[in-house]
VOGU-3710 file (C-alpha; in Angstrom, 3 decimals, decimal comma):
1> xxxxxxxxxx> 127,136/98,568/87,916  126,803/102,234/88,846  125,498/103,668/92,120  123,408/106,835/92,091  122,412/109,067/95,003  118,653/109,508/94,739  118,830/113,280/95,193  120,596/113,613/91,847  118,184/111,578/89,734  115,595/113,180/87,515
11> xxxxxxxxxx> 112,522/111,232/86,375  113,997/110,684/82,902  117,291/109,477/84,368  115,559/106,991/86,652  113,715/105,482/83,700  116,995/104,982/81,828  118,973/103,243/84,596  120,483/99,909/83,630  119,075/96,799/85,325  122,200/96,362/87,429
21> xxxxxxxxxx> 122,448/100,017/88,553  121,658/100,732/92,196  120,121/103,709/93,975  121,642/104,732/97,308  119,189/105,427/100,134  119,687/106,350/103,793  118,672/104,344/106,862  115,528/106,502/107,044  113,619/108,101/104,158  110,450/110,146/103,748
31> xxxxxxxxxx> 107,885/108,328/101,611  104,421/109,059/100,257  101,649/106,434/100,124  99,164/108,172/97,798  96,748/105,255/97,448  95,712/105,569/101,092  96,143/109,331/101,374  99,397/109,497/103,357  101,389/112,449/101,953  104,532/111,851/104,059
41> xxxxxxxxxx> 105,798/109,245/106,506  109,308/108,801/107,886  110,146/105,155/107,121  112,993/103,230/108,705  114,819/101,071/106,191  115,070/97,630/107,785  116,933/95,008/105,767  116,377/92,539/108,616  112,606/92,689/108,147  111,229/90,696/105,236
51> xxxxxxxxxx> 107,890/92,531/105,012  107,254/96,248/105,302  104,920/97,338/108,084  102,803/100,392/108,813  101,440/101,601/112,138  97,668/101,119/112,108  94,959/101,372/114,773  91,229/100,582/114,822  91,705/97,998/112,056  88,453/96,599/110,650
61> xxxxxxxxxx> 87,452/94,785/107,475  84,453/95,297/105,213  83,164/94,463/101,753  82,300/97,544/99,664  78,823/97,461/98,178  78,803/95,244/95,104  82,338/93,924/95,694  83,603/90,482/96,649  87,003/91,876/97,609  87,665/92,318/101,303
71> xxxxxxxxxx> 88,880/95,789/102,276  90,501/97,063/105,428  89,851/100,403/107,141  92,273/101,760/109,719  93,596/104,847/111,432  97,077/105,970/110,449  99,154/108,298/112,606  102,124/109,070/110,324  104,046/111,195/112,837  105,216/109,883/116,188
81> xxxxxxxxxx> 104,288/112,152/119,109  101,638/113,921/116,991  98,300/112,313/117,863  96,583/115,325/116,261  97,762/114,068/112,847  95,474/111,126/112,063  93,850/109,940/108,880  91,384/107,174/108,106  92,702/104,921/105,351  91,107/102,179/103,260
91> xxxxxxxxxx> 92,632/99,578/100,975  91,814/96,204/99,439  93,260/93,319/101,442  95,913/91,514/99,412  96,517/88,762/101,965  96,313/87,814/105,603  99,370/86,068/107,004  101,332/85,328/110,112  104,286/87,692/110,532  106,987/87,181/113,123
101> xxxxxxxxxx> 108,041/90,404/114,842  111,562/91,266/115,972  110,767/89,936/119,450  110,003/86,506/117,964  106,219/86,584/118,434  103,984/85,659/115,523  100,935/87,802/114,738  98,236/87,493/112,077  98,279/90,664/109,966  96,406/92,091/107,016
111> xxxxxxxxxx> 98,632/92,782/104,018  97,865/95,587/101,583  99,550/96,373/98,268  100,308/100,044/97,790  102,481/102,253/95,637  105,236/104,118/97,471  106,499/107,373/95,990  109,325/109,798/96,417  110,533/112,181/93,760  110,939/110,327/90,475
121> xxxxxxxxxx> 110,472/106,934/92,114  107,297/104,921/92,491  107,061/101,214/93,137  104,515/98,773/94,511  105,089/97,016/97,827  103,285/94,777/100,269  102,699/96,386/103,662  101,515/94,637/106,805  99,275/96,552/109,201  100,082/96,408/112,908
131> xxxxxxxxxx> 100,317/98,579/115,983  103,752/100,185/116,103  102,666/102,539/118,869  105,564/101,653/121,140  108,049/101,673/118,270  110,163/104,647/117,245  109,182/104,618/113,564  105,659/104,491/112,143  106,780/102,515/109,099  109,417/99,913/108,340
141> xxxxxxxxxx> 110,494/99,364/104,772  111,511/95,692/104,578  113,942/94,018/102,233  111,349/92,719/99,750  110,391/96,365/99,078  114,053/97,246/98,519  115,278/94,436/96,322  117,026/94,546/93,971  117,194/98,242/93,177  118,491/99,891/96,365
151> xxxxxxxxxx> 121,684/100,034/98,429  121,346/101,324/102,009  123,905/103,820/103,315  123,494/103,365/107,072  125,611/106,424/107,813  122,986/108,819/106,457  119,288/109,623/106,737  116,907/111,301/104,314  119,185/111,171/101,286  116,023/111,600/99,242
161> xxxxxxxxxx> 115,285/114,879/101,017  112,083/115,912/102,734  108,553/115,713/101,432  107,764/118,882/103,382  106,286/117,146/106,422  106,285/120,379/108,430  104,249/122,004/105,652  101,981/118,980/105,179  101,375/118,505/108,905  101,595/121,991/110,463
171> xxxxx> 101,476/122,189/114,251  98,193/123,484/115,640  98,203/126,754/117,585  98,750/126,003/121,259  100,314/122,576/120,530
//
């Protein structure tokens, strides 16, 4: 088994990794969620959490015209302390389940399936929607989204580099 820092992998190299090779990631990484229009979000890697979670507000469900598949619409604020950066997102609902938070309380949450991207990597994960307003990070990447490909280096952050969040979410004049 070989371990590769993500910053050194090209798309062709990622495709040729052996099944038992691992990719080293930091305790926080910038990710893109293109299917819901989120170009960059700083995700905390949380091996203690089973399911990934995303900060969402104003969550509502609907059925698109002519569809039997339930969808969810919600507000996403990808940057903490930047209420001016908000986007409306929509996604099919993959599931609705009870999720126990770190404080031990159980909450019913909508689960969406989305593709996460960064550099040469893209992979599908389940993400629960919940208010993380009082939490430090807007997204947690849980262990089911990490297995079995990644090894977490807790001594580092953003080993994958930046997605250009300052360029993607420029501060407004007077902010």
